[in-house]
C-alpha positions as CSV (number, residue, x, y, z in Angstrom):
1,M,40.3,-26.2,12.8
2,A,38.8,-27.8,9.6
3,P,41.4,-28.5,7.0
4,H,41.6,-26.4,3.8
5,V,41.3,-27.6,0.1
6,V,41.8,-25.8,-2.9
7,V,39.9,-27.3,-5.7
8,I,40.9,-26.1,-9.2
9,G,37.9,-26.4,-12.2
10,G,34.3,-25.7,-11.8
11,G,33.3,-28.2,-13.9
12,I,31.1,-31.3,-12.3
13,V,33.9,-32.8,-11.1
14,G,35.4,-30.2,-9.8
15,L,32.2,-28.8,-8.0
16,S,31.3,-32.7,-6.9
17,V,34.5,-33.1,-5.3
18,A,34.2,-29.7,-3.1
19,R,30.5,-30.8,-2.4
20,E,32.0,-34.1,-0.8
21,L,35.1,-32.5,0.6
22,T,32.5,-29.8,2.3
23,M,30.0,-32.7,3.6
24,R,33.2,-34.6,5.2
25,G,34.2,-31.4,7.3
26,N,36.6,-29.6,5.2
27,Q,37.0,-25.9,4.5
28,V,37.0,-25.6,0.7
29,T,38.1,-22.7,-1.7
30,V,37.2,-23.5,-5.6
31,L,38.9,-21.9,-8.1
32,E,37.5,-21.4,-11.6
33,K,39.6,-19.7,-14.7
34,E,36.6,-18.8,-17.0
35,D,33.7,-16.4,-15.4
36,H,31.0,-19.3,-15.1
37,W,30.7,-22.5,-13.9
38,A,30.9,-25.7,-16.4
39,A,32.4,-23.6,-19.0
40,H,33.9,-26.5,-21.3
41,Q,33.4,-30.5,-20.9
42,T,30.6,-30.3,-18.6
43,G,28.6,-27.4,-20.9
44,N,29.1,-28.9,-24.1
45,N,28.1,-32.6,-24.0
46,S,25.2,-34.7,-24.7
47,N,23.8,-34.9,-21.6
48,V,23.3,-38.2,-21.8
49,V,23.7,-40.1,-18.3
50,H,25.6,-43.3,-19.3
51,A,24.5,-47.0,-18.0
52,G,28.4,-48.5,-17.9
53,L,27.8,-50.5,-20.7
54,Y,30.9,-50.4,-22.7
55,Y,33.6,-50.5,-20.2
56,K,36.1,-53.3,-19.0
57,P,34.6,-55.0,-16.0
58,G,36.1,-54.2,-13.0
59,S,37.4,-50.9,-14.1
60,F,36.9,-47.3,-12.3
61,K,34.8,-46.4,-15.4
62,A,32.6,-49.6,-15.2
63,R,32.5,-49.2,-11.4
64,M,32.0,-45.7,-11.2
65,S,29.5,-45.3,-14.0
66,V,27.4,-48.3,-13.3
67,A,27.0,-46.6,-9.5
68,G,27.0,-42.8,-11.0
69,N,23.9,-43.6,-13.4
70,K,21.9,-43.8,-9.7
71,S,23.4,-41.2,-7.7
72,I,23.3,-38.7,-10.4
73,I,19.6,-39.5,-11.3
74,N,18.8,-39.5,-7.8
75,F,20.5,-36.2,-7.2
76,A,18.9,-34.7,-10.4
77,R,15.5,-35.8,-9.0
78,E,16.0,-34.4,-5.6
79,H,17.3,-31.2,-6.6
80,G,14.3,-30.5,-9.2
81,V,17.1,-30.6,-12.1
82,G,16.0,-31.8,-15.8
83,V,16.1,-35.8,-15.9
84,E,14.7,-38.5,-17.7
85,V,15.4,-42.2,-17.8
86,C,14.8,-43.1,-21.3
87,G,16.5,-45.9,-22.2
88,K,18.6,-46.2,-25.5
89,L,19.1,-48.3,-28.5
90,V,22.5,-49.8,-29.8
91,V,22.1,-51.4,-33.0
92,A,23.8,-53.5,-35.3
93,T,23.3,-52.1,-38.8
94,S,24.8,-55.1,-40.8
95,E,25.5,-58.8,-39.6
96,D,29.5,-58.6,-39.6
97,E,28.5,-56.3,-36.3
98,L,26.7,-58.9,-34.9
99,P,29.6,-60.2,-32.9
100,A,30.7,-56.9,-31.4
101,L,27.0,-56.2,-30.4
102,Y,27.0,-59.6,-28.4
103,T,30.1,-58.6,-26.8
104,L,28.4,-55.2,-25.6
105,E,25.6,-57.6,-24.1
106,S,28.1,-59.6,-22.0
107,R,29.8,-56.6,-20.7
108,A,26.5,-55.0,-19.9
109,K,25.7,-58.5,-17.8
110,A,29.5,-58.4,-16.0
111,N,29.1,-54.7,-15.1
112,G,25.3,-55.1,-14.1
113,V,23.7,-53.0,-16.5
114,P,20.0,-53.7,-17.4
115,A,20.0,-54.2,-21.0
116,N,18.7,-57.5,-23.6
117,L,19.3,-58.0,-27.5
118,I,16.0,-57.8,-29.5
119,S,15.0,-58.4,-32.9
120,S,14.9,-55.7,-35.6
121,D,11.4,-56.0,-35.5
122,E,11.2,-55.2,-32.0
123,A,13.9,-52.4,-32.4
124,R,11.0,-50.6,-34.7
125,E,8.6,-50.9,-31.8
126,Y,11.0,-48.3,-29.8
127,E,12.0,-46.4,-33.1
128,P,10.1,-47.1,-35.9
129,E,12.7,-45.4,-38.4
130,V,15.8,-47.1,-37.3
131,S,17.6,-49.8,-39.5
132,C,19.6,-52.9,-38.1
133,V,19.6,-56.4,-38.0
134,A,19.9,-56.7,-34.2
135,A,20.2,-54.2,-31.3
136,L,20.5,-53.7,-27.8
137,R,18.3,-52.2,-25.3
138,V,20.0,-50.7,-22.7
139,H,17.0,-49.6,-19.9
140,S,18.8,-47.4,-17.7
141,T,20.3,-44.9,-20.1
142,G,18.7,-41.1,-19.4
143,I,19.2,-37.9,-20.4
144,I,20.1,-34.9,-17.8
145,D,20.6,-31.0,-17.8
146,F,24.5,-31.4,-16.3
147,P,24.9,-27.6,-16.4
148,G,21.9,-27.7,-14.2
149,V,23.4,-30.2,-12.0
150,C,26.3,-27.5,-11.6
151,Q,24.2,-25.0,-10.4
152,A,22.3,-27.2,-7.6
153,L,25.8,-28.1,-6.8
154,V,26.7,-24.3,-6.4
155,K,23.9,-23.6,-4.4
156,L,24.8,-26.1,-2.0
157,L,28.4,-25.1,-1.8
158,N,26.9,-21.8,-0.1
159,N,29.4,-22.2,2.7
160,A,32.4,-22.5,0.5
161,D,34.6,-20.2,-1.3
162,L,33.8,-20.2,-4.8
163,R,35.9,-18.0,-7.3
164,L,35.1,-17.6,-10.9
165,S,37.7,-15.7,-13.0
166,T,40.3,-17.3,-10.9
167,P,43.2,-18.9,-12.6
168,A,45.9,-20.9,-10.4
169,L,48.9,-19.3,-11.9
170,G,51.5,-20.9,-9.7
171,I,51.8,-24.0,-7.0
172,R,54.4,-24.9,-4.6
173,A,54.6,-26.9,-1.3
174,G,53.9,-24.5,1.9
175,R,57.1,-23.9,4.1
176,N,55.0,-25.5,6.9
177,G,53.1,-28.3,4.8
178,G,50.4,-28.4,2.8
179,V,50.4,-26.1,-0.4
180,E,50.0,-23.0,-1.8
181,I,48.5,-21.5,-4.9
182,A,48.8,-18.3,-6.5
183,T,46.0,-16.8,-8.4
184,G,47.7,-13.5,-9.7
185,R,46.0,-11.6,-6.8
186,E,47.3,-13.2,-3.8
187,V,48.5,-16.6,-2.2
188,I,46.2,-19.1,-1.1
189,K,47.9,-21.4,1.9
190,A,46.0,-24.7,1.7
191,D,46.2,-28.3,3.5
192,A,45.9,-30.1,0.6
193,L,44.9,-29.4,-3.7
194,V,42.7,-31.4,-6.0
195,N,43.2,-30.7,-9.8
196,C,39.8,-31.3,-11.6
197,A,41.0,-29.3,-14.6
198,G,39.8,-31.3,-17.2
199,L,41.5,-29.8,-20.4
200,Q,44.2,-28.0,-18.7
201,S,44.8,-31.1,-16.0
202,D,48.5,-31.9,-17.1
203,R,49.4,-28.4,-16.9
204,V,48.1,-28.1,-13.6
205,A,50.2,-31.1,-12.8
206,R,53.5,-29.8,-13.9
207,L,52.4,-26.4,-12.3
208,A,52.4,-28.6,-9.2
209,G,55.6,-30.0,-9.6
210,L,54.6,-33.3,-10.8
211,T,55.5,-35.1,-14.3
212,P,52.0,-36.6,-15.2
213,R,52.1,-40.1,-17.2
214,A,49.9,-38.7,-19.9
215,T,49.4,-35.4,-21.9
216,I,46.0,-34.2,-22.6
217,V,45.1,-34.2,-26.3
218,P,41.9,-32.2,-27.2
219,F,39.7,-33.5,-29.9
220,R,36.8,-31.5,-30.7
221,G,33.2,-33.6,-30.6
222,E,30.9,-32.1,-33.4
223,Y,27.4,-31.9,-33.4
224,Y,24.5,-30.9,-35.6
225,E,20.8,-30.9,-34.9
226,L,17.7,-32.1,-36.6
227,K,15.3,-29.4,-37.9
228,P,12.3,-29.3,-35.9
229,E,10.0,-30.8,-38.8
230,R,12.1,-33.8,-38.8
231,R,12.8,-34.6,-35.3
232,H,9.5,-37.4,-35.2
233,L,12.4,-39.3,-36.8
234,V,14.3,-40.2,-33.6
235,K,12.2,-40.9,-30.6
236,G,14.9,-41.5,-27.8
237,L,18.6,-42.4,-28.1
238,I,19.6,-44.6,-31.1
239,Y,23.8,-45.3,-31.3
240,P,25.7,-47.5,-33.2
241,V,28.2,-50.3,-32.3
242,P,31.3,-48.9,-31.7
243,D,35.0,-49.6,-32.7
244,A,36.4,-51.3,-29.6
245,A,39.7,-49.7,-30.4
246,L,38.7,-45.9,-30.1
247,P,37.1,-44.1,-27.2
248,F,34.6,-42.6,-28.9
249,L,31.1,-44.0,-29.4
250,G,30.6,-43.1,-33.0
251,V,28.0,-40.9,-34.1
252,H,24.5,-41.2,-33.1
253,L,21.4,-39.8,-32.3
254,T,19.8,-38.5,-29.0
255,R,16.5,-36.7,-28.3
256,M,17.1,-33.8,-25.7
257,L,15.2,-32.8,-22.4
258,D,13.6,-29.7,-24.4
259,G,12.8,-32.0,-27.5
260,S,15.4,-31.2,-30.2
261,V,17.4,-34.2,-31.5
262,H,21.1,-34.0,-31.7
263,A,23.4,-35.8,-34.2
264,G,27.0,-36.3,-33.0
265,P,29.5,-36.1,-32.4
266,N,32.3,-36.3,-35.2
267,A,36.0,-36.4,-33.4
268,V,38.6,-34.4,-34.5
269,L,41.7,-32.8,-33.1
270,A,41.1,-29.3,-31.8
271,L,43.8,-26.8,-32.7
272,R,43.7,-25.1,-29.2
273,R,43.2,-26.9,-26.0
274,E,39.7,-25.3,-26.1
275,G,39.0,-25.0,-29.7
276,Y,35.7,-25.3,-30.6
277,R,35.7,-24.1,-34.1
278,W,38.3,-24.6,-37.2
279,R,39.3,-21.1,-36.8
280,D,40.1,-21.6,-33.1
281,V,44.1,-22.2,-33.4
282,S,46.6,-21.7,-30.8
283,V,50.1,-22.3,-32.1
284,A,51.3,-23.0,-28.7
285,D,48.9,-26.0,-28.1
286,L,49.7,-27.2,-31.4
287,L,53.4,-27.0,-30.8
288,E,52.7,-28.9,-27.5
289,T,50.9,-31.7,-29.4
290,A,53.6,-32.1,-32.0
291,R,56.5,-32.1,-29.6
292,F,54.6,-35.0,-27.5
293,P,55.9,-38.5,-29.2
294,G,52.5,-40.0,-28.5
295,S,50.6,-37.7,-30.8
296,W,52.6,-39.3,-34.2
297,R,52.4,-43.0,-32.6
298,L,48.7,-42.2,-32.5
299,A,48.3,-40.6,-35.6
300,R,50.2,-43.8,-37.3
301,K,47.9,-45.9,-35.8
302,Y,44.6,-44.1,-36.6
303,G,45.5,-42.0,-39.5
304,R,42.7,-43.5,-41.9
305,T,40.5,-43.0,-39.2
306,G,41.4,-39.2,-38.7
307,V,40.9,-38.4,-42.3
308,D,37.9,-40.0,-42.2
309,E,36.8,-37.5,-39.4
310,V,38.0,-34.5,-40.9
311,L,36.3,-35.3,-44.1
312,R,33.0,-35.8,-42.1
313,S,33.7,-32.7,-40.3
314,L,33.9,-30.6,-43.8
315,S,31.1,-32.3,-45.5
316,R,27.5,-32.4,-44.0
317,K,26.7,-34.4,-46.9
318,R,29.3,-37.1,-45.2
319,F,28.1,-36.6,-41.7
320,A,24.0,-37.4,-42.7
321,A,25.6,-40.2,-44.4
322,S,26.6,-41.7,-41.3
323,L,23.4,-40.9,-39.3
324,A,21.5,-43.0,-42.2
325,R,23.2,-46.0,-41.6
326,L,21.0,-45.8,-38.2
327,V,17.9,-44.2,-39.5
328,P,17.9,-44.0,-43.3
329,A,15.6,-41.2,-43.5
330,V,18.1,-38.5,-42.1
331,Q,19.6,-36.7,-44.9
332,A,22.1,-33.7,-45.3
333,E,19.3,-31.3,-45.9
334,D,17.8,-32.1,-42.4
335,L,21.0,-31.1,-40.3
336,V,21.3,-27.5,-38.7
337,P,25.1,-26.9,-36.8
338,A,25.0,-27.5,-33.0
339,N,27.6,-26.3,-30.6
340,A,30.6,-28.5,-30.6
341,G,32.6,-29.9,-27.4
342,V,36.2,-30.6,-26.9
343,R,37.1,-33.8,-25.0
344,A,40.2,-33.8,-22.7
345,Q,41.8,-37.1,-23.7
346,A,44.6,-38.2,-22.2
347,L,47.2,-39.7,-24.2
348,L,50.6,-42.2,-23.2
349,P,53.9,-41.7,-25.0
350,D,54.0,-44.8,-26.5
351,G,50.4,-43.6,-28.3
352,K,48.0,-45.5,-26.3
353,L,44.7,-43.7,-25.5
354,V,44.2,-43.6,-21.5
355,D,40.9,-45.8,-21.5
356,D,39.9,-45.6,-18.0
357,F,39.8,-42.9,-15.4
358,L,43.4,-41.8,-14.4
359,I,44.3,-40.3,-10.8
360,E,47.5,-39.6,-9.8
361,T,48.6,-38.3,-6.1
362,A,51.6,-36.3,-4.7
363,P,52.1,-35.4,-0.8
364,H,49.1,-32.8,-0.3
365,Q,47.9,-33.5,-3.6
366,V,45.0,-35.1,-6.0
367,H,45.3,-34.9,-9.8
368,V,42.5,-36.1,-11.6
369,L,44.3,-36.5,-15.1
370,N,41.7,-38.1,-17.5
371,A,38.4,-37.8,-16.9
372,P,36.2,-37.4,-20.2
373,S,32.7,-39.5,-20.7
374,P,31.2,-40.9,-18.7
375,A,32.9,-38.5,-15.9
376,A,29.9,-36.4,-15.7
377,T,28.0,-39.7,-15.4
378,S,30.1,-40.7,-12.7
379,A,31.1,-37.2,-11.1
380,L,29.7,-37.9,-7.7
381,E,31.2,-41.3,-7.5
382,I,34.5,-39.6,-8.7
383,A,34.3,-37.3,-5.9
384,K,34.1,-39.9,-3.3
385,Y,37.2,-41.5,-4.4
386,V,39.1,-38.6,-4.7
387,A,37.8,-37.2,-1.1
388,D,39.5,-40.2,0.0
389,Q,42.9,-39.6,-1.5
390,V,42.6,-36.4,0.4
391,V,45.2,-36.0,3.0
């Protein structure tokens, strides 16, 4: 009889893992607590297929995003999901950003990412409105419909047991081996469990009896869109040179598949695990964050950055000024609010941000505990790795 594996989480990573397991002959059940697939991180992001540019050579992120760039694009094309390989510009807006830009070029070469340095005049051939002293042209970056990828995965999982509106409420070792998962309606007996719960992944791990090394701290990414009459200011994707000490790439401009231009994300602490607005508040979630020592150590280290992000969150003028560093013609009145996303950022007790994918195992269990961007790009590759760990 085929091994039975329960996957918790119906985002792109969970569905990709489920598909990989079924392809290897497993019987699979997917539990998703929301009433639709891709409800959180997968369905609320900038839909960029990352190239693997930013990540430390040899890291999970570097290897999986470079391979994932190819595999997710091929998957989308094979299954009729919208995708376009448009490339992007990472622009240095001042001379003091050039060393970091050169470092990015070196990382691109080390990771096998097709990219080359170009002059400001060459950059304006791609983006006539951009302001920079130099830029890195990254050729393999694309845009994609990640929720559409999830719908294609669901169709491929026609032999799996897919359950929406079904949270995992209790997890314990099985009496005769394996694992048992209580859903409120029944207890599901399985040979193995895979936790791909994203924003809830550390809680699911604790529910299963683990003490995970990291705790999830939610950061809300806030977006605007350019008004339709101002979309001509951006032809493709324009990114700043990121701060290497932070996990976020900075506010950038992204032309989407439908022609709209997204601007963002800003990054502020979310006031609940799935808090997409300032008014989304959970006292229990806030207390959990406040009691975790890593939160205070992070705040002490990045307090000024955090204040700047909050001020930008509260001021469209400040948000527009950040964008105007890249494209000077962008003004506050050009921006209209767009949907926000929430990033599940894993944080260690010493206040360090987990900067790579974090996957922990226990008997009959695999827990994906840190898989923020570029996890969607890397989902099919993460799935192969996770499936290898399932015993």
